[in-house]
N, C-alpha and C positions, 0 to 999 in steps of 0.2 A: 192518810186514805186506806181506808180500809182494803180490802184483798175479801172477793165475798165471792169462791168456786162454788158454783153446781155441779156436784157425784154423785154418783152414783155409789151404793152402801151396799161397797161389795169389796169382795178382801184386797184386793191393787188396791185402793180409794182408802180405806181403813187403811193401810201398813204406812202410804206415801201419808199419815196427818200422820201416824205415830211414829214417822222419823227423826222431823221436823225439829230443824234447829229454833232454840230457844225465839230469836228473833226473826225467823217465821213465821214462828207460829202467834207473835204477838198481834200481826198484822193479819193475819188469817181466821175469816167468822163463814167458817162452812156451812153449804147449805146440802144436807146427806138426803137422799131420795132413796126412798124402801123400794128397792125393785122387786116388781111380784112376778108370782110360778102361781100355779095351780094346786100347793101345799101349802095350805098360809101359814099355821102354824111350824113348818121349818125356816119360812120366808122370816119370819120375826125370831127366832130361836138362834139363829144364824149370824142375823143384824144385832142384835140384844150381844148377840157371841165375843163380835167382832165389836163392837164398842166397850165392852167390857177388857180385852185385850188390849187392844193401841191405842183407842183416843186418850192424849195425855193427860192429864188433870193441868183443871185449870179454862179449858176450851171448850166457848159457845161454840156448842153446836145448833143450828134449827134440821127441824128433823121434817120431811115433806111425805101423808103416807098417801097424799093424794086420793085417790074412787076407789082405797082398801077397804074403807069405814061399812062400804056397801055388804062388804064377804061376810060381818056378823062380826063376836067375840071369839076371841081368837084362841083362847081354852088355857090350860098347863097351869101352872106357881100362877100369875096376876091375870085379873082379871077384864076384863069392858074389849072394847075394840082399840084397835091397831096402836090408837094413839094412846086413848091409855095404861093401857095395857106399857107401854114402850115407855111411858111417864112411872112407873110404878120400881120398870127395873132402873131406867139408869139412876132414878129413886134410890134403889136398894145397892145401888156400888158408885153413893153421891157425885154421881156425873148431871150438870146444868141439862136440862132439855129446854128447847124454844119449838113451840109446834108454827109449823106454814101453814097459813090454810087460805084460802079465794072464796070472794063477796058469796057464792050461789053454792055454796059448799048443803052441803043438807044442817038440818037442825040439828043431826043428833051428834054431826062432826063437830060447827062448831061447838059447842055445847062443851064436846073434847079441848078445846082450843082452852078455853073459860075455867077449866078443868083444871090441865097441864099450866098454866100459869098457875093457878092458886096455888098447887106442890108445887113447886120451880121457884114463881116470882120473876123469872128472865122478859117476860113479854110475849110480844110474840111474832112474828117477820108475812102481814099479808105480799100475797103474791097475784098479780097483776097480768096478765098476757095481752098486753100493746096493741095489735093490732086486733085483736074483739075487740078492743073498746068503744065505748060510744062516742063520737067527736062533739057529746054536748056536755061542758064538762058541769054544769049542773046533776047530770043525772050519776053521770062518775057519783060525783060526790055524795047523792042521797043511793045510790052501792052503798061506796063503803062503808056509811053512815051507819048503819043499816048491821051489818054485817060488824062493827066496830060494839054498835049496841047488843047482839046477839053475845060476843064472844066479853059485851063489859069489861072491856079496852078501852082509852083513849089514844088520838095515835105518837104522844110522847113518847109510851112504853108500846109500841108497835115500830118493826123494820120494814118501810113499804120497799116491794120488787119490781122493779120496775121488768119483767122477763118481754123480749121482741122474736126469740125463736130464737130457728136455726136460720141464719146470715150463709147462702151458695156464694153470692158475690155484688159485685158493682152494683149489679143494680138492685137486688135485697136489700140491701144498703141506703141504697137512692127509696127503697119505700116506706120502709122501717122508717128511716129518721122523721117523717114529718107526724108520725104518730106517735113517737118516744117524745118530741120538744113541746109532742100537744099535753102527753097525760104525764109530763115532768115541771112544764109550767102548771100546766093544776096541783100536782103534788104541793110544788112550790112552795102556797100559800095556806099549806096544814101544817101543822106546826108536828112533823113524823119525828122518832130518834131519828131515825137515817131513813136517806135512799138512794138506792143502789141503781141502774144503772145493767141491764145482764144481755149478752142472748149467747149464741152458740155457733159455731165454725165450721170446726173439723165434722171431716165428710162424714156418713153413718156407715159404708160398704169403702174396701182397702181395694176393690177387682180392677176399678179402672189404672191402678197405680202401679208403676216401671218395676218390674222385680229385678234386685240384686242392679239398680241404679239411683240416687242418689233425685225421691221427689217430694216439692217444693208444693204448699197449701200453705193462700193468704188466711190473716189472721184478721177474717172482715169479724169481727165482733173487738178488735180492738178498735177497727176506721170506727165503727157504729160511733164508740164513747170517744174517741178522739170530737168526730162530726158534733156530736152530742154536747162536748164538753165548749167545744170553741163557739155553737151556738149559743150557748145561756150563760149568761153574769152570774156574779160570784160564786164561789165558792161550787165546785166543781161536786157531782155527783159520785160515791161508788163505786167502785168496779164489779163486772159482775159477770166469769165465764162459766162453757161446762167444759174449764180443762182439757185434756186431749181425747175426752169426745162429741162426739154426736148428743146432742138434746135430745131424742127419745128411745126412752129403754130401749135395750137392747133383747133381741129376739134368739133366742134358744137354737143350738145348731148344734152345724159339726166344729171342730175348734180351731184355733186360729193359724195362720202362721203365721212363723215368725218374721212381728215388724220392730220397728223403735219411731217414738211419737215423740221428737225435740223442738222446744221449744226453740226459736232462738231467731230476738227480735218481730220485728212483724208478719212472716212464718211460720210455718214449723217445716221441720226438716225428716222426707217421711223415709225408711230405707224399711225396703221389704227384700224377708233373703230370697238369695234365688231356690232353683230348686235341686240343685246339682247335690243339697247338704242333706245326709241324713237325716232322723228326725226333727229337733231343733237346735242344730249343729251351726244353720243360719246365723243363728240367732252371733255369737261366737263370731265370725263374718263382719257381721253389718257393722255392730259395736266396734272391729277393729278400723272399719271402713272411717268409720265418724272417727276416732278417738287420732284416729292418722291424718288428717284433714284438716283443713285449715279454722272449718264450722266447729273442731273443738274448743272453749270459752279456753279464758289464758291458764285461770286459775287447775281449770282441769278436774277432779274428779274431787277438790273442797268445794263444790260447789254447792253439793248434793248429800245426801244421801244415796239418793237414785244415780246421779254421778260417779259415786263407787265405789255403786254393781256394774254400771255400766262398762269403767275402765276396767276393774277386774275379767267382767266377762272378755273386752277387746284382751286381755292377754293368757287365758284362757287360767284361770285360778282355779275356776270352779269346776266342780264336775257332769257337768247337765248345761243348759243353755235356759234352762229358765223356761216359764210358762203361761201364758197367757196372764196371768192375777200379776206375774211378775213383771211381765214387762211395760204391765201399765201402773205399777208400784210406780215404776225408775223411772218412767216418762214423767207420771203425775210428781211425785217427788221435785226432777226437775224444773216442772213446769212452779210449781208452787212459789219454790226461789228463787227463780227470775223476775216474775213476773210479780214478787212480794219489793222485792230488790230495784226493781225498773221502780217499781210506787215512791217507794220511798228515796232513793235519788234524784229522779224524774218528774216526779209528779201526773205518772200518763203507764199505762200499760203497755 
């Protein structure tokens, strides 16, 4: 079973992908979202640079530019709007690119999806927000058929990503389940290349977390997938989530306080540093707390590159406690490793 993490296209997430062990990489098929900013050219150049420097050879990456098409051409060495611009940049570095599109994208954006497939021959990913879909299966079929016609692809060339968005608790799972089952029932009547059920459950803010003490956040995204898998016949859909991040795009602002988001079974163990440490030294303390607890896995720092870095911080083998991009990289690295292992060994996340 494949694991499809929907990750923000930022430095920490790219670093985690670049440090994957071969066994993890074999099962990971990421969707990378380009995080918009006021300076489009800088955003695209930064995304391109991370991709060139961090993505491992052979990794199939789907890229979602969302509504960036409306911002106009990027400019610089490569031509066109963001998706075509990235297509040329990825091609120059021999990196494969799978474009993500939505049924109601502007015709120009759909044409770009068609052009990227022609350049890379990797098909595309159709992303549907299930809570916004019609309850009429025939209406969904017409909408998707029109979109496929516009990108000149057939279902066998397309991965279908059914996205339930953010789930805040059991009530949100209960609300999303009927819509997801309805969408999946329709989807299974179409020969898609792959079908993915995805959602996210990590809170947008750490403001309500208790500092200096272990917090636990339930992985409601995994709960939704389990309920969907139990309610459908045959092969279950692939699992997708938003890693250790909230589905919404990040907002600019002041820097994050030292924190560690550590995936542990059905929950995230979330540590937020207390105020008594100078600078980012609080990260050393929360790493030491994790490593010395029964929440630290038996295989410890061999689980992932991220776990190795956490163990080094616990022993204060680094001169500094890192920053937000490092904390996100290490947490994401651990998350990718444990989710792929769970899917491989147990068939569930």
